[in-house]
All heavy atoms as an XYZ file, in Angstrom:
759
protein
N     157.329     78.033    102.032
C     158.055     77.334    101.044
C     159.148     78.163    100.359
O     159.926     77.648     99.665
C     157.106     76.844     99.855
C     156.140     75.736    100.435
S     155.204     75.015     99.080
C     154.129     76.295     98.676
N     159.115     79.509    100.634
C     160.129     80.296     99.968
C     161.503     80.123    100.589
O     161.748     79.531    101.631
C     159.693     81.761    100.073
O     159.640     82.197    101.481
C     158.347     81.982     99.362
N     162.515     80.762     99.862
C     163.801     80.665    100.301
C     164.131     81.257    101.612
O     164.934     80.815    102.472
C     164.834     81.227     99.255
C     166.252     81.131     99.541
C     166.910     79.967     99.456
C     166.945     82.316     99.884
C     168.241     79.874     99.775
C     168.278     82.218    100.224
C     168.920     80.991    100.251
N     163.551     82.453    101.882
C     163.631     83.122    103.170
C     162.381     83.962    103.411
O     161.470     84.010    102.566
C     164.864     84.120    103.141
C     164.768     85.219    102.146
C     165.992     86.073    102.263
C     165.918     87.328    101.357
N     167.010     88.197    101.455
N     162.248     84.451    104.640
C     161.067     85.130    105.123
C     160.655     86.362    104.231
O     161.567     87.115    103.802
C     161.301     85.484    106.504
N     159.430     86.437    104.014
C     158.791     87.682    103.377
C     159.204     87.974    101.976
O     159.259     89.146    101.554
C     158.978     88.872    104.288
C     158.463     88.600    105.691
O     157.404     88.065    105.839
N     159.315     88.917    106.670
N     159.573     86.914    101.209
C     159.908     87.022     99.793
C     159.110     85.984     99.113
O     158.634     85.003     99.668
C     161.412     86.888     99.509
C     162.215     87.959    100.172
C     161.937     85.530     99.924
N     159.053     86.110     97.703
C     158.197     85.013     96.976
C     159.179     84.122     96.204
O     158.674     83.432     95.313
C     157.270     85.730     96.006
C     157.976     86.614     94.915
O     159.204     86.798     95.035
O     157.247     87.186     94.158
N     160.404     84.108     96.494
C     161.417     83.285     95.699
C     161.524     81.850     96.260
O     161.971     81.641     97.501
C     162.801     83.997     95.768
C     163.817     83.341     94.866
O     163.519     82.301     94.274
O     164.912     83.889     94.798
N     161.163     80.853     95.538
C     161.239     79.472     96.011
C     162.423     78.734     95.462
O     162.736     77.542     95.825
C     159.993     78.679     95.690
C     158.709     79.234     96.320
C     159.793     78.597     94.178
N     163.297     79.360     94.621
C     164.446     78.731     94.046
C     165.359     78.277     95.168
O     165.673     79.100     96.053
C     165.165     79.691     93.151
C     164.360     79.956     91.896
C     165.093     80.984     91.046
N     165.138     82.230     91.859
C     165.987     83.271     91.472
N     166.749     83.289     90.515
N     165.935     84.395     92.250
N     165.770     77.037     95.096
C     166.759     76.511     96.036
C     166.350     76.597     97.564
O     167.170     76.624     98.433
C     168.166     77.045     95.877
C     168.690     76.834     94.467
C     170.077     77.392     94.256
O     170.884     77.483     95.237
O     170.331     77.887     93.170
N     165.011     76.564     97.677
C     164.477     76.667     99.034
C     164.651     75.363     99.780
O     164.146     74.362     99.293
C     163.103     77.094     99.040
O     162.492     77.043    100.279
N     165.286     75.386    100.975
C     165.296     74.144    101.772
C     163.849     73.697    102.198
O     163.630     72.494    102.372
C     166.142     74.498    102.921
C     166.778     75.881    102.753
C     165.950     76.472    101.577
N     162.966     74.565    102.353
C     161.624     74.223    102.778
C     160.957     73.404    101.766
O     160.150     72.448    102.059
C     160.824     75.498    103.049
N     161.169     73.583    100.455
C     160.648     72.792     99.364
C     161.134     71.373     99.537
O     160.326     70.420     99.408
C     160.976     73.349     97.952
C     160.505     74.768     97.774
C     160.586     72.395     96.835
C     158.989     74.814     97.570
N     162.463     71.195     99.769
C     162.971     69.904     99.999
C     162.345     69.192    101.118
O     161.996     67.988    101.061
C     164.464     69.951    100.150
C     165.125     68.595    100.247
C     166.663     68.638    100.355
O     167.238     69.738    100.100
O     167.248     67.567    100.665
N     162.134     69.868    102.234
C     161.552     69.250    103.471
C     160.169     68.816    103.155
O     159.664     67.724    103.545
C     161.594     70.309    104.693
C     160.745     69.796    105.835
C     163.022     70.475    105.078
N     159.280     69.719    102.533
C     157.975     69.302    102.131
C     157.902     68.117    101.285
O     157.123     67.201    101.466
C     157.235     70.570    101.472
C     155.889     70.157    100.905
C     157.075     71.668    102.566
N     158.843     68.037    100.349
C     158.870     66.935     99.433
C     159.204     65.601    100.167
O     158.650     64.563     99.926
N     160.161     65.697    101.104
C     160.544     64.534    101.871
C     159.351     63.996    102.711
O     159.154     62.831    102.862
C     161.713     64.800    102.774
C     163.040     65.023    102.073
C     164.117     65.557    102.961
C     163.481     63.694    101.432
N     158.661     64.974    103.310
C     157.486     64.536    104.148
C     156.419     63.967    103.290
O     155.834     62.908    103.653
C     156.954     65.817    104.895
C     158.001     66.244    106.028
C     155.636     65.436    105.604
C     157.687     67.582    106.642
N     156.079     64.591    102.150
C     155.087     64.072    101.273
C     155.437     62.662    100.737
O     154.539     61.769    100.639
C     154.936     65.016    100.044
N     156.715     62.453    100.417
C     157.214     61.164    100.001
C     157.131     60.066    101.099
O     156.697     58.934    100.850
C     158.607     61.265     99.402
C     159.170     59.954     98.809
C     160.545     60.209     98.242
C     160.969     58.906     97.636
N     162.374     59.146     97.051
N     157.441     60.513    102.268
C     157.462     59.609    103.366
C     156.028     59.101    103.819
O     155.833     58.077    104.396
C     158.242     60.108    104.519
N     155.116     60.020    103.631
C     153.734     59.854    104.079
C     152.713     59.937    102.934
O     151.844     60.800    103.007
C     153.389     60.886    105.212
C     154.394     60.841    106.425
C     154.075     62.021    107.334
C     154.119     59.542    107.177
N     152.779     59.136    101.898
C     151.913     59.218    100.771
C     150.431     59.070    101.010
O     149.582     59.621    100.402
C     152.424     58.195     99.892
C     153.066     57.130    100.682
C     153.609     57.899    101.826
N     150.130     58.448    102.146
C     148.685     58.212    102.548
C     148.053     59.376    103.358
O     146.990     59.383    103.691
C     148.536     56.875    103.297
C     149.156     56.840    104.713
C     150.639     56.842    104.821
O     151.348     56.672    103.792
O     151.088     56.938    105.941
N     148.899     60.377    103.702
C     148.511     61.493    104.614
C     148.328     62.662    103.775
O     149.244     63.129    102.979
C     149.501     61.704    105.703
C     149.166     62.937    106.522
C     149.621     60.442    106.507
N     147.145     63.326    103.839
C     146.920     64.700    103.224
C     147.801     65.707    103.984
O     147.722     65.860    105.232
C     145.493     65.123    103.236
C     144.726     64.355    102.190
O     145.252     64.056    101.104
O     143.555     64.050    102.476
N     148.629     66.454    103.216
C     149.475     67.469    103.770
C     149.118     68.796    103.247
O     148.967     69.039    101.980
C     150.954     67.155    103.421
C     151.329     65.766    104.015
C     151.873     68.277    104.001
C     152.705     65.228    103.553
N     148.789     69.814    104.053
C     148.293     71.062    103.751
C     149.496     71.989    103.892
O     150.004     72.163    105.002
C     147.051     71.452    104.603
C     145.950     70.565    104.412
C     145.719     69.413    105.210
C     145.085     70.765    103.322
C     144.738     68.510    104.942
C     144.041     69.828    103.061
C     143.850     68.754    103.905
N     149.851     72.601    102.763
C     151.031     73.561    102.731
C     150.431     74.956    102.538
O     149.540     75.218    101.796
C     151.825     73.152    101.452
C     153.110     74.095    101.352
C     152.293     71.679    101.513
N     151.128     75.920    103.222
C     150.732     77.350    103.122
C     151.953     78.178    103.023
O     152.926     77.933    103.743
C     149.905     77.639    104.295
O     149.396     78.965    104.334
N     151.769     79.253    102.186
C     152.848     80.190    102.123
C     152.188     81.489    101.592
O     151.677     81.403    100.546
C     154.002     79.787    101.211
C     155.197     80.730    101.358
O     155.066     81.987    101.148
O     156.251     80.290    101.659
N     152.204     82.602    102.380
C     151.512     83.804    101.886
C     152.029     84.418    100.612
O     151.404     85.231     99.993
C     151.621     84.724    103.070
C     152.799     84.248    103.835
C     152.806     82.788    103.601
N     153.237     83.996    100.226
C     153.961     84.496     99.076
C     153.949     83.635     97.908
O     154.520     83.890     96.844
C     155.294     84.975     99.419
C     155.313     85.975    100.535
C     155.507     85.693    101.812
C     155.166     87.381    100.142
C     155.504     86.663    102.752
C     155.118     88.362    101.153
C     155.284     87.983    102.504
O     155.267     88.908    103.463
N     153.295     82.400     97.962
C     153.189     81.419     96.918
C     151.731     81.147     96.625
O     151.013     80.727     97.544
C     153.880     80.120     97.400
C     153.805     79.048     96.340
C     155.404     80.422     97.655
N     151.389     81.345     95.355
C     149.990     81.097     94.981
C     149.814     79.817     94.158
O     148.625     79.372     93.933
C     149.417     82.296     94.163
O     150.260     82.473     93.070
N     150.867     79.228     93.714
C     150.800     77.940     92.923
C     151.874     77.001     93.488
O     152.964     77.369     93.833
C     151.161     78.286     91.449
C     151.139     77.012     90.676
C     150.115     79.241     90.843
N     151.410     75.772     93.573
C     152.319     74.718     94.136
C     153.633     74.683     93.225
O     153.421     74.620     91.967
C     151.681     73.349     94.141
C     152.459     72.321     94.753
S     152.576     72.471     96.564
C     150.906     72.023     97.124
N     154.779     74.722     93.828
C     155.972     74.660     92.994
C     156.051     73.424     92.129
O     155.522     72.351     92.582
C     157.102     74.734     94.040
C     156.497     75.438     95.190
C     155.085     74.972     95.237
N     156.575     73.506     90.935
C     156.553     72.359     90.045
C     157.244     71.202     90.690
O     156.815     70.052     90.397
C     157.309     72.825     88.758
C     157.269     71.758     87.642
C     157.889     72.196     86.363
N     157.075     73.367     85.898
C     157.568     74.311     85.154
N     158.817     74.287     84.781
N     156.768     75.445     84.787
N     158.317     71.397     91.362
C     158.956     70.265     91.942
C     158.193     69.492     92.920
O     158.529     68.260     93.249
C     160.305     70.747     92.663
O     159.990     71.563     93.714
N     157.014     70.016     93.388
C     156.178     69.290     94.305
C     154.903     68.758     93.726
O     154.173     68.122     94.358
C     155.808     70.239     95.497
C     156.935     70.710     96.403
C     156.464     71.686     97.464
C     157.650     69.472     97.021
N     154.729     69.038     92.406
C     153.543     68.655     91.751
C     153.293     67.148     91.573
O     152.142     66.722     91.391
C     153.371     69.367     90.426
O     154.460     68.938     89.526
N     154.355     66.407     91.731
C     154.262     64.908     91.622
C     153.543     64.321     92.866
O     153.169     63.136     92.740
C     155.654     64.324     91.412
C     156.517     64.390     92.689
C     157.889     63.836     92.469
O     158.770     64.600     92.070
O     158.123     62.643     92.704
N     153.428     65.013     93.902
C     152.873     64.445     95.160
C     151.387     64.829     95.204
O     151.003     65.952     95.391
C     153.522     65.015     96.328
C     155.022     64.669     96.360
C     155.963     65.724     96.121
C     155.534     63.416     96.610
C     157.339     65.418     96.048
C     156.816     63.124     96.571
C     157.805     64.115     96.301
O     159.102     63.817     96.230
N     150.563     63.797     95.105
C     149.087     64.010     95.079
C     148.552     64.217     96.468
O     147.368     64.590     96.663
N     149.338     64.049     97.494
C     148.909     64.330     98.886
C     149.170     65.756     99.385
O     148.853     66.044    100.522
C     149.501     63.293     99.822
C     151.003     63.293     99.877
O     151.661     63.703     98.838
N     151.572     62.803    100.945
N     149.725     66.602     98.490
C     149.969     67.977     98.956
C     148.869     68.931     98.523
O     148.423     68.823     97.346
C     151.326     68.500     98.309
C     152.588     67.858     98.921
C     153.834     68.428     98.170
C     152.721     68.137    100.460
N     148.428     69.790     99.345
C     147.318     70.679     99.117
C     147.778     72.156     99.499
O     148.133     72.255    100.615
C     146.052     70.293     99.717
C     145.696     68.838     99.552
N     145.139     68.370     98.456
C     145.954     67.784    100.399
C     144.967     67.059     98.553
N     145.480     66.658     99.716
N     147.747     73.066     98.573
C     148.047     74.503     98.932
C     146.878     75.241     99.372
O     145.851     75.254     98.683
C     148.698     75.160     97.639
C     149.204     76.555     97.873
C     150.365     76.610     98.783
C     149.651     77.130     96.501
N     146.913     75.719    100.543
C     145.817     76.473    101.177
C     146.358     77.624    101.960
O     147.429     77.753    102.328
C     144.987     75.541    102.154
C     144.340     74.437    101.483
C     143.274     73.803    102.320
O     143.073     74.196    103.503
O     142.531     72.874    101.843
N     145.439     78.476    102.397
C     145.781     79.673    103.290
C     146.115     79.077    104.630
O     145.722     77.994    104.994
C     144.569     80.596    103.456
O     143.611     80.071    104.332
N     146.968     79.891    105.266
C     147.434     79.310    106.666
C     146.329     79.052    107.564
O     146.269     78.046    108.249
C     148.360     80.395    107.202
N     145.310     79.938    107.581
C     144.117     79.723    108.482
C     143.360     78.466    108.164
O     142.965     77.692    109.042
C     143.279     80.971    108.525
C     143.931     82.106    109.110
N     143.950     82.364    110.456
C     144.670     83.154    108.572
C     144.645     83.465    110.698
N     145.100     83.920    109.587
N     143.192     78.206    106.867
C     142.431     77.082    106.420
C     143.210     75.781    106.758
O     142.747     74.813    107.266
C     142.161     77.080    104.971
C     141.072     78.050    104.559
C     140.919     78.109    103.039
O     141.947     78.011    102.347
N     139.770     78.272    102.533
N     144.549     75.859    106.480
C     145.369     74.684    106.792
C     145.473     74.402    108.267
O     145.323     73.139    108.600
C     146.823     74.972    106.298
N     145.624     75.361    109.115
C     145.677     75.137    110.516
C     144.332     74.545    111.111
O     144.440     73.691    111.941
C     146.041     76.444    111.313
C     145.862     76.329    112.798
C     147.493     76.796    111.042
N     143.311     74.939    110.482
C     141.997     74.359    110.957
C     141.822     72.812    110.668
O     141.245     72.142    111.393
C     140.796     75.074    110.218
C     140.658     76.533    110.678
C     140.213     76.675    112.088
O     139.435     75.916    112.602
O     140.781     77.647    112.693
N     142.551     72.374    109.710
C     142.432     71.039    109.184
C     143.418     70.042    109.812
O     143.217     68.842    109.724
C     142.675     70.973    107.643
C     141.639     71.586    106.794
C     142.054     71.568    105.410
N     141.016     72.096    104.555
C     140.240     71.292    103.753
N     140.380     69.984    103.796
N     139.382     71.760    102.995
N     144.413     70.563    110.462
C     145.565     69.639    110.863
C     145.659     69.560    112.341
O     145.239     70.318    113.101
C     146.886     70.114    110.258
C     146.852     70.145    108.747
C     147.252     71.527    110.832
N     146.360     68.448    112.798
C     146.776     68.248    114.171
C     148.213     68.647    114.397
O     148.560     68.973    115.522
C     146.618     66.784    114.520
C     145.218     66.246    114.335
O     144.299     67.014    114.716
O     145.000     65.150    113.883
N     149.021     68.703    113.371
C     150.524     69.008    113.490
C     150.797     70.216    112.572
O     150.427     70.171    111.437
C     151.352     67.808    113.116
C     150.984     66.555    113.978
C     152.858     68.186    113.148
C     151.670     65.304    113.513
N     151.467     71.165    113.069
C     151.847     72.361    112.367
C     153.298     72.495    112.370
O     153.956     72.434    113.469
C     151.170     73.664    112.942
C     151.716     74.901    112.180
C     149.666     73.577    113.025
N     153.926     72.560    111.160
C     155.366     72.733    111.047
C     155.689     74.102    110.443
O     155.210     74.363    109.286
C     156.075     71.500    110.267
C     157.481     71.709    110.105
C     155.660     70.234    110.764
N     156.394     74.916    111.098
C     156.807     76.207    110.641
C     158.291     76.074    110.002
O     159.156     75.820    110.769
C     156.775     77.322    111.660
C     157.192     78.699    111.209
C     156.125     79.287    110.252
C     157.343     79.546    112.407
N     158.358     76.333    108.762
C     159.654     76.180    108.080
C     160.259     77.601    107.684
O     161.478     77.673    107.493
C     159.514     75.311    106.841
C     159.170     73.844    107.104
C     158.906     73.133    105.763
C     160.224     73.170    107.940
N     159.373     78.540    107.477
C     159.786     79.890    107.080
C     158.983     80.836    108.010
O     157.790     80.784    108.086
C     159.493     80.176    105.549
C     160.051     81.552    105.177
C     160.156     79.065    104.700
N     159.806     81.808    108.484
C     159.208     82.787    109.500
C     158.606     84.009    108.894
O     158.900     85.118    109.204
C     160.169     83.098    110.670
C     161.382     83.982    110.188
C     162.552     83.203    109.573
O     162.388     82.005    109.138
O     163.530     83.764    109.564
N     157.695     83.833    107.971
C     156.995     85.013    107.342
C     156.239     85.750    108.456
O     155.686     85.214    109.369
C     155.895     84.426    106.301
C     156.511     83.777    105.149
N     157.516     84.365    104.310
C     156.318     82.611    104.550
C     157.837     83.566    103.308
N     157.117     82.455    103.538
N     156.125     87.071    108.285
C     155.483     87.951    109.200
C     154.060     87.434    109.406
O     153.544     87.379    110.635
C     155.547     89.388    108.815
C     156.794     89.986    108.981
C     157.388     89.919    110.410
O     156.655     90.144    111.416
O     158.618     89.681    110.573
N     153.218     87.088    108.422
C     151.823     86.623    108.716
C     151.793     85.449    109.534
O     150.883     85.304    110.369
C     151.259     86.374    107.302
C     152.071     87.231    106.426
C     153.467     87.276    107.005
N     152.770     84.578    109.476
C     152.753     83.372    110.347
C     153.111     83.716    111.774
O     152.548     83.236    112.713
C     153.802     82.335    109.808
C     153.443     81.684    108.535
C     154.385     81.063    107.797
C     152.184     81.677    108.049
C     154.112     80.414    106.644
C     151.831     81.053    106.849
C     152.818     80.415    106.157
N     154.220     84.652    111.901
C     154.525     85.068    113.272
C     153.434     85.827    113.975
O     153.257     85.713    115.184
C     155.781     85.968    113.154
C     156.992     85.207    112.768
C     158.153     86.145    112.370
C     158.615     87.114    113.339
N     159.848     87.878    112.944
N     152.603     86.481    113.185
C     151.407     87.249    113.721
C     150.181     86.345    114.046
O     149.183     86.800    114.718
C     151.003     88.327    112.830
N     150.218     85.070    113.669
C     149.123     84.191    113.896
C     148.773     84.058    115.421
O     149.690     83.962    116.220
C     149.387     82.782    113.321
C     148.175     81.845    113.284
S     148.552     80.347    112.441
C     148.457     80.868    110.800
N     147.537     84.204    115.783
C     147.120     84.181    117.160
C     147.427     82.759    117.790
O     147.159     81.744    117.158
C     145.696     84.455    117.255
C     145.238     85.850    116.713
C     143.828     85.930    116.813
N     143.383     86.017    118.141
C     142.894     87.186    118.750
N     142.760     88.254    118.113
N     142.496     87.116    120.035
N     147.945     82.862    118.879
C     148.315     81.555    119.611
C     147.056     80.727    119.895
O     147.196     79.514    120.002
C     149.094     81.832    120.920
C     150.439     82.365    120.655
N     151.596     81.498    120.531
C     150.879     83.623    120.518
C     152.665     82.171    120.245
N     152.240     83.479    120.219
N     145.899     81.349    120.023
C     144.680     80.570    120.258
C     144.331     79.695    119.104
O     143.797     78.662    119.229
C     143.511     81.458    120.517
O     143.345     82.489    119.522
C     143.723     82.228    121.864
N     144.749     80.217    117.861
C     144.440     79.363    116.646
C     145.349     78.082    116.616
O     144.953     77.067    116.079
C     144.765     80.269    115.379
C     144.382     79.547    114.068
C     144.535     80.416    112.922
N     143.636     81.545    112.939
C     142.369     81.444    112.445
N     141.820     80.417    111.957
N     141.556     82.542    112.529
N     146.491     78.213    117.245
C     147.421     77.106    117.298
C     147.170     76.227    118.462
O     147.857     75.140    118.668
C     148.858     77.626    117.374
C     149.268     78.529    116.129
C     150.508     79.170    116.329
C     149.267     77.577    114.876
N     146.269     76.522    119.432
C     146.069     75.802    120.610
C     145.554     74.340    120.285
O     144.808     74.100    119.395
N     146.202     73.438    121.048
C     145.798     71.979    120.815
C     146.471     71.352    119.739
O     146.298     70.170    119.439
N     147.310     72.034    118.992
C     148.114     71.566    117.859
C     149.516     71.146    118.304
O     150.044     71.716    119.242
C     148.239     72.570    116.720
C     146.944     73.242    116.348
C     146.019     72.275    115.524
C     144.809     73.005    115.107
N     143.903     72.157    114.416
N     150.102     70.130    117.722
C     151.464     69.806    117.903
C     152.193     70.746    117.058
O     151.984     70.810    115.848
C     151.771     68.371    117.552
C     150.941     67.444    118.522
C     153.261     68.090    117.630
C     150.944     65.978    118.126
N     153.148     71.509    117.591
C     153.882     72.530    116.926
C     155.319     72.164    116.757
O     156.029     71.844    117.774
C     153.789     73.898    117.578
C     152.370     74.473    117.768
C     152.458     75.788    118.505
C     151.721     74.650    116.508
N     155.924     72.287    115.551
C     157.290     72.186    115.223
C     157.724     73.490    114.661
O     157.485     73.806    113.507
C     157.609     71.031    114.287
C     157.373     69.687    114.909
C     156.113     69.001    114.734
C     158.328     69.110    115.770
C     155.964     67.783    115.256
C     158.103     67.838    116.308
C     156.906     67.198    116.091
O     156.692     65.921    116.663
N     158.273     74.367    115.528
C     158.704     75.756    115.073
C     160.184     75.656    114.792
O     161.034     75.818    115.716
C     158.370     76.736    116.159
C     158.804     78.098    115.810
O     159.351     78.366    114.765
O     158.501     78.999    116.725
N     160.577     75.463    113.541
C     161.993     75.326    113.224
C     162.708     76.694    113.141
O     163.959     76.681    112.995
C     162.200     74.618    111.838
O     161.699     75.449    110.787
C     161.456     73.298    111.886
N     161.960     77.722    113.297
C     162.597     79.098    113.174
C     162.537     79.953    114.545
O     163.015     81.013    114.607
C     161.838     79.895    112.128
C     161.800     79.187    110.714
C     163.068     78.797    110.183
N     164.016     79.816    110.069
C     165.304     79.766    109.931
N     165.848     78.555    110.013
N     166.040     80.829    109.814
N     161.852     79.382    115.483
C     161.804     80.085    116.809
C     160.864     81.285    116.739
O     161.041     82.256    117.502
N     159.880     81.265    115.861
C     158.975     82.433    115.687
C     157.810     82.412    116.680
O     157.306     83.484    116.950
C     158.467     82.393    114.260
N     157.502     81.304    117.248
C     156.313     81.179    118.137
C     156.828     80.895    119.540
O     156.317     79.891    120.190
C     155.355     80.121    117.626
C     154.693     80.441    116.390
C     154.228     81.583    115.934
C     154.270     79.373    115.488
N     153.650     81.472    114.708
C     153.640     80.141    114.393
C     154.396     78.086    115.320
C     153.151     79.555    113.256
C     153.829     77.443    114.242
C     153.250     78.157    113.261
N     157.710     81.628    120.165
C     158.233     81.383    121.471
C     157.199     81.766    122.515
O     156.329     82.419    122.393
C     159.519     82.088    121.712
C     159.622     83.393    121.083
N     160.127     83.519    119.849
C     159.351     84.673    121.531
C     160.148     84.827    119.554
N     159.670     85.515    120.465
C-alpha cells in the first residue's frame, strides 16, 4: 500500500487508490491487504468494511487471487510454492 517499495510512506500512493476501487467494486467480497511496512489500515480505506489488514503469509493462505501492487523485498522473496495454485496479478514484474 505504500508509495514505493521498501518504505512506509502511504501518502499519494496509487496502491491505496487501487485497493479502494477494488473494495468499492466488490463490497460482498472479503479483501485481505498486506504490506510489511504498514501496521494500521490507512484512514482513506477505513470506510470499507470488507478490507482486512493481515501479514502476507496469512493473506495468501486465505485467498484465490493475489495482486502485487508494490514490489517490497519481503514479497519478492516469497516462496513460489506458497503462491502455487493462486491466480497472480503481478503489476510490478517481481515474480517472473
